[in-house]
C-alpha positions as CSV (number, residue, x, y, z in Angstrom):
1,M,131.5,69.0,66.6
2,G,133.9,71.9,64.8
3,N,132.7,74.5,67.8
4,L,133.4,71.9,70.8
5,I,136.8,71.7,69.3
6,I,137.1,75.5,69.2
7,L,136.1,75.8,72.8
8,L,138.4,72.6,74.6
9,F,141.1,74.6,72.4
10,G,140.4,78.0,74.1
11,V,140.7,76.4,77.6
12,M,143.5,74.0,76.7
13,M,147.1,75.5,77.7
14,D,149.8,76.4,74.4
15,D,151.7,73.2,74.8
16,K,148.2,71.2,75.3
17,V,147.3,72.1,72.0
18,D,150.4,72.4,70.1
19,F,150.8,68.2,71.3
20,I,147.4,67.3,70.2
21,N,147.9,68.8,67.2
22,K,151.1,66.9,66.4
23,I,148.8,63.5,67.0
24,F,146.5,64.5,64.5
25,S,148.5,65.5,62.1
26,K,150.5,62.4,62.7
27,M,147.8,59.8,63.1
28,N,144.6,61.4,61.3
29,V,145.1,59.3,58.1
30,K,145.8,56.1,59.5
31,M,142.9,56.1,62.1
32,Y,140.8,57.2,59.1
33,N,141.9,53.7,57.2
34,I,142.2,51.4,60.0
35,S,137.9,52.6,61.2
36,L,137.5,52.8,57.4
37,N,138.8,49.3,56.9
38,I,136.9,47.7,60.0
39,L,133.5,50.3,59.3
40,K,133.3,50.2,55.5
41,D,131.3,53.3,55.7
42,K,133.0,56.3,55.1
43,F,130.5,58.4,57.8
44,D,131.0,55.8,60.3
45,A,134.4,56.4,60.0
46,E,135.0,60.2,60.2
47,E,133.0,59.6,63.4
48,A,135.1,56.8,64.7
49,V,137.7,58.8,64.1
50,S,136.6,62.5,65.8
51,Q,135.3,60.3,68.7
52,T,139.0,59.4,68.9
53,F,140.2,62.4,69.0
54,L,137.6,64.1,71.6
55,K,139.1,61.0,73.9
56,I,141.7,62.0,73.8
57,I,141.4,65.8,74.2
58,E,139.5,64.5,77.0
59,N,142.5,62.5,78.4
60,I,145.4,64.8,77.5
61,E,146.4,64.9,80.9
62,K,147.6,61.3,81.0
63,I,148.0,60.8,77.1
64,S,150.9,63.8,77.5
65,T,152.5,61.8,80.7
66,L,153.1,58.3,78.4
67,P,156.6,57.6,76.5
68,C,156.4,58.9,73.0
69,S,156.8,54.8,71.7
70,Q,153.6,54.5,74.2
71,I,151.4,57.3,73.1
72,E,150.5,55.9,69.3
73,P,149.5,52.7,70.7
74,Y,147.2,53.9,73.2
75,C,145.7,56.2,70.8
76,V,144.5,53.3,68.2
77,V,143.1,51.7,71.0
78,I,140.8,54.6,71.8
79,L,140.0,54.9,68.1
80,K,139.8,50.8,68.6
81,N,136.8,51.2,71.1
82,E,135.1,53.8,69.5
83,T,135.2,51.8,66.3
84,M,133.5,49.0,68.6
85,N,131.4,51.2,70.1
86,I,129.7,51.8,66.3
87,I,129.5,48.6,65.5
88,R,127.7,48.1,68.6
89,K,125.2,51.0,67.5
90,R,124.8,49.1,64.4
91,K,124.0,46.2,65.3
92,K,120.7,47.9,67.2
93,I,119.7,48.9,63.8
94,I,118.3,46.7,60.7
95,Y,118.5,49.0,57.3
96,V,115.8,48.1,55.3
97,E,118.1,47.5,52.2
98,N,120.0,45.3,53.6
99,V,117.2,42.9,54.2
100,D,117.0,40.3,51.2
101,Y,113.8,40.3,49.8
102,I,114.1,37.3,46.2
103,D,111.3,36.1,45.3
104,R,112.3,32.5,44.8
105,S,110.1,29.5,43.7
106,E,109.0,26.7,44.9
107,E,111.3,24.1,43.3
108,D,114.3,26.5,44.3
109,Y,113.3,27.5,48.1
110,N,113.9,25.0,50.6
111,I,113.7,25.7,54.3
112,E,115.3,22.8,56.1
113,E,118.4,24.0,54.4
114,E,118.0,27.8,55.1
115,Y,117.1,27.1,58.6
116,L,120.5,25.3,59.4
117,E,122.1,27.4,57.1
118,T,120.9,30.4,59.5
119,V,121.2,28.0,63.0
120,D,124.8,27.2,61.9
121,K,125.6,31.0,61.4
122,E,123.6,32.3,64.8
123,Q,125.7,29.8,66.8
124,L,129.5,30.8,65.2
125,L,128.1,34.7,66.0
126,S,126.7,33.6,69.3
127,C,130.6,31.7,70.0
128,I,132.1,34.7,68.4
129,N,130.3,36.7,70.9
130,K,131.8,34.8,74.1
131,L,135.4,35.8,73.0
132,S,136.6,39.7,74.5
133,D,136.4,43.1,72.6
134,D,140.3,42.1,72.0
135,E,140.5,39.0,70.4
136,K,137.2,39.7,67.9
137,F,139.0,43.1,66.8
138,F,141.8,40.6,66.2
139,L,139.8,38.1,64.5
140,H,138.0,40.8,62.3
141,L,141.3,41.9,61.0
142,R,142.5,38.8,60.5
143,F,139.5,37.8,59.1
144,V,137.8,39.9,57.5
145,N,140.2,42.4,56.5
146,E,141.9,39.5,55.9
147,M,145.3,41.1,56.8
148,R,149.2,39.6,57.2
149,F,149.8,38.7,60.6
150,K,153.1,41.1,59.8
151,D,150.3,44.0,59.1
152,I,148.6,42.9,62.1
153,S,151.5,43.1,64.4
154,E,152.9,46.2,63.3
155,L,149.3,47.8,63.9
156,L,149.3,46.2,67.1
157,K,152.9,47.1,68.0
158,I,153.7,42.8,68.5
159,T,156.3,40.5,66.5
160,E,154.7,39.2,64.0
161,E,155.4,35.1,65.5
162,A,153.3,37.3,68.4
163,A,150.7,37.8,66.4
164,K,150.2,34.3,64.8
165,K,150.3,32.6,68.3
166,R,147.6,35.0,69.5
167,S,145.4,33.8,66.4
168,Q,146.0,30.1,67.3
169,R,145.0,31.4,70.8
170,I,142.0,33.0,69.5
171,L,140.7,29.6,67.3
172,E,141.6,27.5,69.7
173,K,139.3,29.4,72.1
174,L,136.5,29.5,69.4
175,R,136.7,26.3,68.4
176,L,135.8,24.8,72.1
177,Y,133.3,27.2,72.8
178,C,131.7,26.2,69.3
179,E,132.0,22.7,70.5
180,E,130.6,23.0,73.8
181,G,127.7,24.8,71.7
182,G,127.3,21.5,69.2
183,L,128.9,23.2,66.4
184,N,130.1,21.4,63.6
185,V,133.5,23.3,63.7
186,S,136.0,21.4,61.0
187,N,136.4,24.6,59.0
188,I,137.8,26.8,61.8
């Protein structure tokens, strides 16, 4: 990875290298923290950040023409996309240590309850998958990372009121998807 960046820097103009270095020094830690909050894994977070900077380098011509106020949000969107790519890759891999091997006695175990619990979760996940990537990302920030609307609004460069409204619209959309699928959604 380091050799690739050195090669890329070798063929770039000094002003582009300086521009990338400024972006890196300004946003590296912030990007790492965002991806770590989402991915919950240091190695995956580092991978997301490194892939983001490779994309930034690839698109430096376009990024350098953006107004200063749009550079950081543009880079965060790239990071979000790279983070989502890692999440998609993860879904395709099943890790043995994540599988529960619980020795249950016959009286504790009710296969009907487990089935109903699994079906509800699968149906809800299916409804969530109908949402756009941006909507899923917003829900992830709000409910998985438990971020406040104020923090989300700062990250997405929108007003706090806009973040609240967006949340309401996404949850209403999710409620409609769930009702279409016959899922009881009284808690959404």
